[in-house]
C-alpha positions in Angstrom: 10.4 3.2 11.1 10.8 6.5 13.0 12.5 8.0 10.0 10.7 6.3 7.2 7.0 6.5 8.2 6.9 10.3 8.6 8.6 10.5 5.1 5.8 8.3 3.7 3.1 10.6 5.2 4.9 13.6 3.8 5.1 12.1 0.3 1.4 11.2 0.5 0.7 14.9 1.3 2.6 16.0 -1.7 1.1 13.5 -4.1 -1.7 11.2 -2.8 -0.6 7.7 -3.4 -3.1 5.4 -5.0 -3.0 1.6 -4.4 -5.5 -1.2 -4.3 -5.7 -4.2 -2.0 -4.5 -7.5 -3.5 -7.0 -10.3 -3.2 -4.2 -12.3 -1.6 -4.2 -9.8 1.2 -7.8 -10.4 2.2 -6.8 -12.9 4.8 -4.1 -12.6 7.5 -2.7 -16.0 6.6 -2.3 -14.9 3.0 -0.6 -11.7 4.0 1.8 -13.4 6.4 2.7 -16.0 3.7 3.1 -13.4 1.0 5.2 -10.7 2.8 6.7 -12.8 5.5 7.9 -15.8 3.4 7.6 -15.4 -0.4 8.5 -11.7 -0.8 11.8 -12.0 1.3 12.8 -15.2 -0.5 12.1 -14.0 -4.0 13.4 -10.5 -3.6 16.5 -11.5 -1.8 17.3 -14.1 -4.4 16.8 -11.7 -7.3 18.5 -8.6 -5.9 21.1 -9.8 -3.3 22.0 -13.4 -3.8 24.5 -12.5 -6.5 26.3 -10.0 -4.3 28.6 -12.7 -3.1 31.2 -13.7 -5.7 30.6 -17.2 -7.1 33.1 -19.5 -8.8 31.2 -19.5 -12.1 31.6 -15.7 -12.3 35.1 -16.4 -13.5 33.6 -17.1 -16.9 32.3 -13.4 -17.1 34.5 -11.3 -14.7 37.6 -11.8 -12.6 37.4 -11.5 -8.9 39.6 -8.4 -9.0 37.4 -6.6 -11.5 34.4 -7.7 -9.4 35.8 -6.0 -6.4 36.6 -2.8 -8.3 33.0 -2.6 -9.6 31.3 -4.0 -6.5 30.0 -0.7 -5.2 28.3 0.0 -8.5 26.7 -3.5 -8.5 25.3 -2.7 -5.1 24.1 0.7 -6.1 22.4 -0.4 -9.2 20.7 -3.5 -7.7 19.5 -1.4 -4.8 18.1 1.3 -7.0 16.3 -1.3 -9.1 14.9 -2.9 -6.0 13.5 0.5 -4.9 12.0 1.3 -8.3 10.3 -2.1 -8.6 8.1 -1.0 -5.6 6.5 1.7 -7.7 4.4 -1.2 -8.9 2.6 -1.0 -5.6 0.8 2.2 -6.8 -1.5 2.9 -9.7 -0.7 6.6 -10.0 0.0 7.7 -13.5 0.5 11.5 -13.2 3.7 13.4 -14.1 3.9 14.6 -10.5 4.0 11.0 -9.3 6.9 10.1 -11.6 8.8 13.3 -10.9 9.0 12.3 -7.2 9.4 8.6 -7.8 12.8 8.4 -6.2 11.5 10.0 -3.1 8.5 7.7 -3.0 10.7 4.6 -3.1 13.4 6.1 -0.8 12.3 3.9 2.1 12.8 0.8 0.0 16.2 2.1 -1.2 17.3 2.6 2.3 16.2 -0.8 3.3 17.9 -2.2 0.2 21.3 -0.9 1.3 20.8 -2.3 4.8 19.9 -5.7 3.3 22.9 -5.6 1.0 25.2 -4.9 3.9 23.7 -7.8 6.0 23.8 -10.1 3.0 27.6 -9.4 2.4 28.7 -9.3 6.0 26.5 -12.0 7.6 25.2 -14.1 4.7 22.2 -14.7 2.5 19.9 -16.4 5.1 20.4 -13.4 7.4 19.2 -10.9 4.8 16.1 -13.1 4.2 15.5 -13.2 7.9 15.9 -9.4 8.3 13.7 -8.7 5.3 11.0 -10.9 6.7 11.3 -9.3 10.1 11.0 -5.8 8.6 8.0 -6.7 6.5 6.2 -8.3 9.4 7.0 -5.3 11.7 5.4 -3.0 9.1 2.4 -5.3 8.9 2.0 -5.3 12.7 2.3 -1.6 12.9 -0.3 -1.1 10.1 -2.8 -3.5 11.5 -2.5 -2.0 15.0 -2.9 1.5 13.6 -6.0 0.5 11.6 -7.7 -0.8 14.7 -6.7 2.1 16.9 -8.0 4.8 14.5 -11.5 3.3 14.2 -14.1 4.7 13.8 -12.5 6.7 11.0 -15.6 8.7 10.5 -18.5 9.3 13.0 -20.8 11.9 11.6 -24.1 13.1 13.0 -25.6 16.2 11.5 -28.8 17.3 9.7 -30.6 13.9 10.3 -27.6 12.1 8.9 -25.9 9.3 10.8 -22.7 8.0 9.3 -20.1 5.7 10.7 -17.1 4.3 8.8 -14.6 1.7 10.1 -11.5 0.4 8.4 -10.5 -3.3 8.5 -7.1 -4.6 7.5 -8.4 -7.9 6.2 -11.7 -9.1 4.7 -13.9 -11.9 5.9 -16.2 -12.9 3.0 -18.4 -14.9 5.4 -19.7 -11.6 6.9 -19.5 -9.2 4.0 -22.6 -7.3 3.1 -23.3 -4.7 0.4 -26.6 -2.8 0.6 -27.1 0.8 -0.8 -30.6 2.4 -0.9 -30.7 5.4 -3.1 -32.8 7.2 -5.7 -31.0 9.0 -8.5 -28.4 11.2 -6.7 -29.8 10.9 -3.2 -28.6 8.2 -0.8 -30.9 7.1 2.1 -29.2 4.1 3.5 -25.9 2.3 3.3 -25.1 -0.9 5.1 -21.7 -2.2 3.9 -19.3 -4.6 5.6 -15.9 -5.8 4.5 -15.8 -4.2 1.0 -13.1 -2.3 -0.8 -13.5 1.5 -1.0 -13.0 1.4 -4.8 -16.0 -1.0 -5.2 -18.2 1.3 -3.1 -17.2 4.5 -5.0 -17.7 2.8 -8.4 -21.2 1.6 -7.4 -22.3 5.1 -6.5 -20.5 7.3 -9.0 -19.8 5.0 -11.9 -16.8 2.8 -12.7 -13.7 4.7 -13.8 -14.7 8.1 -12.4 -12.5 8.1 -9.3 -9.1 6.7 -8.2 -9.0 5.8 -4.5 -6.3 4.7 -2.1 -8.1 1.5 -1.5 -8.9 -0.4 1.7 -11.6 -2.5 3.2 -14.4 -0.6 4.9 -17.5 -1.0 7.1 -20.0 1.8 6.4 -23.3 2.5 8.1 -25.4 5.5 6.9 -28.9 6.4 7.8 -30.8 9.5 6.6 -34.6 9.8 6.3 -34.3 12.9 4.2 -31.4 11.5 2.3 -27.9 12.9 1.5 -26.8 14.0 -1.9 -24.0 11.7 -3.3 -21.7 14.7 -3.7 -22.1 15.6 0.0 -21.3 12.0 0.9 -18.2 12.1 -1.3 -17.1 15.3 0.4 -17.4 13.7 3.9 -15.5 10.6 2.8 -12.8 12.6 1.0 -11.8 14.3 4.3 -10.5 11.0 5.6 -9.8 8.9 2.4 -7.9 9.6 -0.7 -10.4 9.9 -3.6 -9.2 11.5 -6.8 -11.2 12.5 -9.8 -9.6 10.7 -12.8 -10.3 13.6 -15.1 -9.1 16.6 -13.0 -6.7 14.5 -10.8 -8.0 16.4 -7.8 
């Protein structure tokens, strides 16, 4: 984590990474089941179960030829494992694809570690390590989300704005209320909604890409705030990219 997390922040600085929260990830139980059980089982079976020579392989390749080509089998399966994780992002610019290998370098590194564990210790140990890694990243991310709140606390020119992030969504307490006239916003009271939904409701659907996450937003302004000024304040802390200019 010490090596990989700074790399991810650096990549995000070079090319802002755009993703969106899966509906499955709205609840902590769904996240734990998805990344702590299903993802390790499915990905280990697809990419690393076959790294141990099986008897039926004799129909396709001899054990001796398998050993000669084994390193390339590991390299190719690990590279594909890394590239599959580009699916986590919705970026479609040439800059994104030009640094694709750097973006998935963390997954490639983990892929090599998992391949080593699978070959030396066994399949169940690679599943266990994969699950442990995923849950460690989840714990770090959830903790960081709570510690950095409030993400925005803005008081200036009769404008009061507070924005909190939340790692999960509780639909029993969600709320979506925006009071505005034309391009001027007077009040926002939003709880537990994705940033993309919020941006689309103010600026129109399909205008901006965002690195999505669930937010609580409270804004009060008697004189009102222009929607472009609101976007500027939000863009200082969140990744919001114009789909036309990609800026």
